[in-house]
N, C-alpha and C positions, 0 to 999 in steps of 0.2 A: 392558478386555478380560477375558473370563472365564478360568477355569482350563483346564488342558490337556484337550482333547477336548470341551469345551463350546462350542457355537456361541453367539455373542452376538446379541442382537436389535437391529435398527437403530432409530434414534430415530424419532419421529413427524415431526420436521422438522429441517432444517438451514439455518442462516443462513450463507451464504458471503460473504466479502469478495471484492473483485475484484483490485485491484492488488497484485501480489506474493503472491497466493494462487492465483488461477486463471490469471493472466497475469503474465509477468515484465515489470515496468514501471519501477520506480524503485529497485530494489536496486542496491547498489554505486555510489552517486552519485560517490564519490571517483574511480573509474575514468573515469566519463563526463566530469567536469571536467578530468581529466588530458588526455584526448584532445582536448577542445575547446580547451584552452589551447595545445596543440601546433598546432592548426589556425590559431589566432590569434597565432602566434609573432611575426609581423612587427609587428602592432599593439601587442603587449605589450613589444617591445624597448625598452630594453635589459634588461628584467626577464626572467630565464629562465622558460620556460613552467612548469617544475615548481614554481618558487617561487610563481608566480601561482596555480597549481592548489591549492597548499597553503593560500594565503591565502583563496581563494574557498571551499574546502571547510570551513575553520575558520569563516568567516562563515556558511556554510549551516548548520553544526551549531548555531551560536548562534541563528540565525533560527528554525529549525524546532523548537528546544527550547522556545521561547516559545509557550505554548498559544494566546494571542490572535493573535499573528502567524501561527501555523500555521492557525488557523481562517479568517482572512481570506486568507492567502496561497494556500491550496489552492483557493480559488474564483477567484483571479486570478493564475495561475501565471506568466505572462509578466512581470507587474509585480513579483511577488515575487522572481523570479530576477534581474531587473534590479537590484533593491535589494541582493540578496546579492552580485552581482558588484561593484557600486559600493562596498559595505562592504569587500569584499576589496581593491579598489583603494585605498581609504582606508588600510588597514593597510599596503599596499605603499608608499604615499607616506610613511608614518611611518618606513619602513625605508630611505628615500632614493631610491625609484624614482619616475619621473614618472608621474602618473596618466593613463591612456589616454583618459579622458573618457567622457561619457554615451553617445555614439553607439556606442562600442565595447562598453560595458556592455550596451546594448540588443541589439546584434548578437549578442553571446555568449549572452545569455538566449534569444533567438529560436533560435539554433543548438542550444542545449541542448534546447529543446522538440522541434525536428525530429530531433535525434539520438535522443531517447527514442522518438519515433514509429518511426524506422527500426529500432531494436533491440528493440522490443516484440514479444513472442510468447506464444502459449499454452503453458502448462506441459504437459509430457508427460502424457498420460492424462487431462487435465482433462475433455474431453467424455465419455470412457468412465466416469469416476467419477460425474459428474453424471447421466448417462443411466442408470447402474446403480442409483443411489438412486431415481430416478424410477420405474424398473421395479419397485422394491420397494414403491412406494406412499408413499415419503417425500415430504412437502411441502417445497418448496425456495424460498428467497428469496435474492436477490442484494442485498446492502446495501453501497453504496459511497459514500464521501465524494468531494467535488469538484464542479466546475461542471457544469451540466447538459449542454451541448453536447459537450464532449470525452469525458465519461464515457458518455453515450449512444452516441457514435460507437464507442467500444471495445466496448460490448455488441453492437452490430451487426456490427462488423468481425470479431469472434471468434465469431460465430454462437451467441450465448448467449440471445437474446431468447425463443425458444420453449422453452427448457430450464427456465425458472423460473416458478413460480406467482405470484411477486411480485418486481418489480424496484424497488428503492428507492434513488434517487440524491439525494444531499444537495441539489444545486442545483435539483432539480425539486420536492422536498418541503419545503424550507425548514428542515430540521434534519438532523443527522447524528451519527455516533458521535463521542464517547462519551456524548452526551445519552441519558438513560434512555428518552425517548420514541422514539428511533430503534429500539430493540430492541422496546419494547412495541408500537409500531405494527405492526411486521412480525409479531410473535406474534399480534396481534389479526386481521390480515388472513388469516393462515394458520389461525387458530382452534386454536392449540395452547398448552400451558402451558410455562413455562420449564423445568421439570424433564424435559420430554419433548423438549427441543431441544438441538441442538449449535450452537455458533458456531465457524466455522473461519476463521482469518485470521492475518496475519503481524505485526500490531501488538499489542504486549503490553498497552497501555492500552485500546485500542478493542475488541480481540477476545478478551481474557482477563480483565483486571481488571474492566472495566465490566460485561460480561455476567454474570460470576460473581456480582456483587452481586445480580442478579435471580434467581439459581438456574439459569442456563444452563450447560451443560457446555461448557467452553472448550477448544478444540483449537488449539494454536499451530503454524503452518506456519513452521518455522525454515528459511527459504530459504537463508541463507548457511551455516548449520551451526555458528554460534559459541556456541550455547546461550544461556540467559537471562543477561544481564549481571549482574555481582556486585552492582551498586548497585540493581537492580530488585527490587521487592517482589512481582512477578508469580509465580504458581505455577500454570502451566497444568495442567489436568486430564490433558492428554495432549499430547505433542509429536511432530510428524511432520516428515520431511524431504522426502517425496514424497506427492502426493495419493493415489496408489494405496494407501498404507497405511491410508486410511480404510475400505477395503473388507475389510481383513484380518479373518478370523474371523466375518464377518457371514453371516446366513442368506441 
């Protein structure tokens, strides 16, 4: 942002992430598993639902922290979540609780998927922000990881298709963030240079560290508001809590 009284110039292009950037999709997973374990209390008995939720959340943190499991799991979410629940059950078994079994694990994984679909929504002002940048002549790309069918369904569900010059879904293109070619391909399609481009997203590795290596201006959408974790090496060029902040001070 420029000094007081000086209007900033918008970038030539913006690369937007989708999940937990334009739409609320997967943030606060600990709360989601808490609610689902409460729904499955009978199947989990005699294990208290809150203990089961803690075990599953711990298993999820370990699973998604592994880059290779993350890469495969995000393309096969139901299978990944069934594995996470099963690993949570294994931890509970070590604590003396009987394991509910594979059928319950699959059922809880499927319920997690449907729960997320039910609670997914567009962030306030998302359409206005995107449309405002389009009106300024900014070229726009939507770059999202994940399987082709569910990610394309979100794009359609939230009326985003016509708002972008380029939509790049990992499952459709065969590559995704943080691979360098994911960003370079979008830049090539838009016909812009890294220095003239913003990347906006919630993932510190995918939308801050990786694009910054190419010279892209990285804006982190801090959805939860916890700030950059102490252990992270990420240094966003800018941090926002709401999408409308992107328009502040622009011509």
